[in-house]
N, C-alpha and C positions, 0 to 999 in steps of 0.2 A: 504494500500500500504506500501511497505517496506521502502521506503525512497525517497528523491528527485530525485535520478537518475532514478528510475523506471518511473517517470512522463514523462521523455523525450522519453520513448519508446512508449508512447501513441500517436497515429496518431493525427496530428494537434496541439498538445500541443506546440511544438517548435516554429512554425511560430506565433502562438498567443502570446507566451511569448516574442519573439523578437520584434514583432510589437508593443506590449504594452510598452516594454522597450524604443524603439525609440520615442514613443509618450510622455512618461514621461520625457525623456531627453529634448525633444523639449519644453515641457511645462515649465520645470524649467528654461532653458536658456531664453526662450521668456518671461516668467513672471518676472524674475529678470530684464531683459532689459527694459520691459515696465514700471515696477514700478520705476526704476531708471530714465528713460526718463521723466516720469510725475513728479517725485519729483524734478529733476533738473529744470524743467520748471516752477513749481508752488511753491515749498517749502511747500506743503501741505501734512501732514500725512494722512488726510482723502482721498484725491484724489489718493495718492500713494497706499494706502491699497485697495481702490476700483478698481484701474486699475489692480492690481494683482489678486484679489479675486472676483471682481464684476461679472464675468461671472457666478459665482455660484448663483447669485440672480435670473437669468433667469431659473434656474433649477425648481423652483416651477411651472412656466408656462408649461415647458416641461413635468413635472410629471403629469399635469392635462389633457394634450391633446395629447401627443406623446407616452407615455409609453407602450401602447398596441403593438406598433411596435417592442418592445423588443422580443416578442414571435411570431410575425406575419410577420416579414421580414426575407429574407434569410440572415444569419449572415455574410457571406463573403462579399456580396455586401454592406450591411449596414456599416460594420466596415471600409472597404476601402474607401467608400464615405465620411464617417465622417472625416477620416484622411485627405482626399483631401480638404474638406471644411476648416479644421483648417489650412492647408498649405496656402490656399488663404487668409483667414482672417488674419493670422499672417503677411503675406507679405504686406497686405493692411495697417496694423498698422505702418509699416516702412516708409510709404510714407511721404516725407517732406511736411510740411505745412498742414498736415491733421488737420482739426479743432477738438477741444476737444470733441464736441458733436458727431462728426462722429466716433472718436476713441472709445468712450464709447458705441456707438451703435454697433460697431463691437464686442466689448467685450461681450455685452449682447446677440448678435446673436450667437456667438460661445457657450455661455452658454446654449442657447436653444437647439442647436445641441448636445452638450455634454450630456444633460439629457437623451438622448436615448442611448448613447454609453455604459454607465455602465451596463444597463440591457442586451444589446446584448452581450457584452463581458463576463459578469459573468454568464449569462444564458448559453452561449456556453461552458464555462469552466465546468459548472455543468453537461452539456450534454455529453461532451467527456470523462470525468473522471468517474470512478466507484464511488459508494456512499461513500466509505470510503476514497476517494481521494480528496474531495473538500477542506477540511481544509488544508492538506499539499500543495495542489495546490495553494490555495489562499495565504497561507503563503509564498510560493516561489514567487508568483507575488508581494506580499508586500515587500519581500526581494529585488527583482530586482528594485521595485519602490524606495526603500531606497537607493540602490546603484546608480541608475540612478539620483536620486536627489542629492546625495553626489557629483557625477561626474558633474552633470549639474550645480549645484550652484557653485562648486569650479571652474569649467571651465568658467561658466558665469561671475563670479567675476573677474577671470583673464582676460577674453576677454574684459570686460568693462574697465579694466585699460589701454588697448591699442587700443580698437576699440570703435566706437560710439554705443549707444544703438540700432540705426536703423540697423546697420550692423549685430548686434547680433540677431535681430529679423529675418533678412533674413536667417541667419544660422539655426534658429529654424524652419523656414518654410521648409528648405531643409530636416531637420530631419522628419518633418511630411510627406513629399513626400516619403521618404525612408520607413516609416512605412506603408503607403498606398500600396507601391509596394510589401513589404514582405507579407502583409495580403492577397492581391489579388492573388499572385502566390503561397502562401503556404497553404492556407485553401482550403478545398474542397467545392463544391457547395451543401451545406446541404439545405434541405427544411426548412421552418419555423416550429417551435414547435407547433404552434396552427393555426387552420384554421380561415379564415375571414380576412377582410381588417383592417389595423390599423385605428382607429378612436377615436375621443374624447369621444364618448359615451361608446365604449368598454373599454377605459382607465378608465373612471369614474366608471363603474360597477365593474371592477376588483379591483380598488383601494378601493372602498367602502367595498368590500368583505374582502380584506386584512386587512382593518382598523377596521372591525366589531368585532374582537376578542380582549379581554383585554390583554391576554398574548402577542399577536403580537404588540398591541399598545405600551405596556411598552418596548418591545424589540426595536421597531423603535425609540421611544423617547430616549432610552439609546444609540442607535447608532448615533443619530443626535445631541442632545443638549450638553452634556459635551464635546464631540469632537469639535463641532462647536465653542464653546466659547474659547477653547484653540487655535484654528486656528485664532481667533480674536487676541490673543496675538502674534501669529507668523506674522500676517499681519503688525505689527508695527516694525519689525526688521529693515527695511530700515530707518525709521525715528528715531529709538532708537540709532542705530549705523550705519550711512550711509556708512562708509568705511569698515565695518566688517559684513554687512548683509549676504553676501555669506557664511562667516564662520558660522554664527548662523544657517542659513538654512541647511548647510552641517552637522553640529553637530546634529540638529534635525533629519535629515535623518539617521544618524548613530545610534542614540538612537532607532528610529523606527525599524531599521533593527535588532538590538539586541533583542528588544521585540518580533518581529515576529518570529525570529529563536527560541527563548525560548518557546513561546506559541505554535507555529505551529509544531515544530519538536521535542523538548526535553521533553515537559510535557505530561504525559498520559491523556487520555480524562477525567477520573474521577477527576483529579486535575484541569485540565483546566476549567471545567464547573463551578468551584467555584471562579474563579479569576476575573470575570468581574468587580465587584465593587472595589476590591483592586487596579486593574490596572487603573481604571478611576480616583481614588483618587491620584494615583501616577502621572497620566497625568497632573493634575492641580497644585498639592501642590508646586512643586519647583518654579513655576512662582510667588509665593508670595514673593520670595526673591527680585524681581524687585522693590518692594516698597523702597528698600535701594539704588536704582540706582547703581547696582554692575558694576564693570569694565568688559570689554569684556571677559577675561578668566573665571571669575566667572559666568557670564551670559551664556557662552558657556557650562560650566559644568552643570548648572541647566537645560538648554535646552536639553542636551543629556540624562540626567536622566529622565526628564519628558516624553520625546518622547517614551521611552520604554513602557509607558502606552497605546500607540496606539494599542498594542497587544490585548487590550480588544475587539477590533472590530472582531477579529477572533472568539472569544468565542461567541459573540452576533450573528454573521452571522451563525455559526453552529446551534445555537438555532433557528434562523429564518427559516433555511432550514428544520429543524425537524417539524416546524409548518405549512409548506406550501406544497401543492401538486406540483408534477413535472410540470404539464401543466402551472402553473403560476410562476415557478421559476425565469424566466427572468424578469417578471414584478415586482415580489417581491424584487429581488435584485436591479432592476432599481429604484424602489421606495426608497429603502434604500440609494442608491447612490445619487439620485436626492435630497432627503430630507436632507441628510448629507451635500451635497455641497451647497444647498440653505441656510441652517443654518450657514455654514461657511461664505458665502457671507454676510448674515445679521450680523453676529458677527464681520466680518472685518469692515463693515460699522459702526456698533455701536462703536467698539474699536477706529476706526479712528476719529469718531465724538467726543468721549470722550477725546482722545488725543489732538484734536484740541483746546479744552478749558482747558485742564489740562496739561498733559505731557504724552509721550508714556509709561514711567515707571508706572505712576499712572493708566493709562488705562489697562495695562497688568495685574497689580495686581487685579484690579476690575473684569476683565473677569475671571481670575483664581479663585477668591473667588466665583463668580457666578457658575462656573463649579462644584466646590466642593459641593455647596449647592444643586444643581440639582441632582448630583449623589447620595447624601444621601437621598434626597426626593424620588427618583425612587427606591432605595434599600428598603426603608420603604414600598412603595406602592406594591412592588413585594412580600412582606411577608404577605400581607393581603389576606383574603379568596377570591377565584375567580381568583387570578393571575396565578394559575397553572391549571386551568380547562382544561379538555380534548377538543381538537379541533374537530370541525365538518368539513366535506369536503367542499371545496370551488368550486364554479362553474368555469368552464374552459373558459367561454366566456361571 
């Protein structure tokens, strides 16, 4: 495809794009409000981190029982219903006097539902765009994700200065309702990409087939682990700088936007294919500066530079699509999304636990060092014989 403008001439791209943008804005406003609500009530870095990123922990369960639905459910119905469930769950979190156990139960339930959403959304994107359009399309989605996060965190931080976290959660629920309406009215009633009912057994069979190949395994691990550990660093922004967390999150979104534009739009495919490891190293290295407890301006600069490294995901997803047949594209992308978010939740929990016993700065430094080590180990494994073997076809059911 010639450029981003041509993507909007593709039927269904615009409503999918706008609905996703509204959901991202809702997630950022709601996540910051929930993390602030919990931190004000408990003073705990661990509980604050888990409240913001804990729904990712449920992704592992969804990945094992629900992911076959990514290719076996009508995309319009699935996406609009997921947005409605998030609207209801976010509104429930705003209820005064909600016990902590109930609040975290809602967080995990939303994570379970979200495990299906990534596969449905990205499988539909892969379906509506031509083969050479997925990377530019996903790049544009990542760009709007960055812009929505910048706007959402900046707006959320401003709103939290004048409104209560519970009111901000209700505003986030309204954004989810808007997304559901856009998706329902804007998308056409496409049939599922694969026949059969969604089931745990179908999910297990396809996941096993996807995981059976060493090149795909290494690609999945590269998509999940380095990224997840850096999100562990991000989960501590509220406890590291309570009054400037929105600024740090917005700077991270700005850096991610710059990285996605560079990788997805400006670099030729031949150059892009060689940049996964360098970008993953960039993603983690600036966080090592946090060992010196930098002031907010320095911390914001480090976060901005580091977040450009999230562009590695585009390179890795392009490779994953080359290794996967079309009939399993939704589940393959759903497994990527669910695994990535699960590792983000695990990392947020680990970072919060470490910060609880040391300090947020120490925990961020440790998570960044772990991300660097894993990236180097995966790069070494990819150079060994067998990592580039030719793929055999996968079963479609």
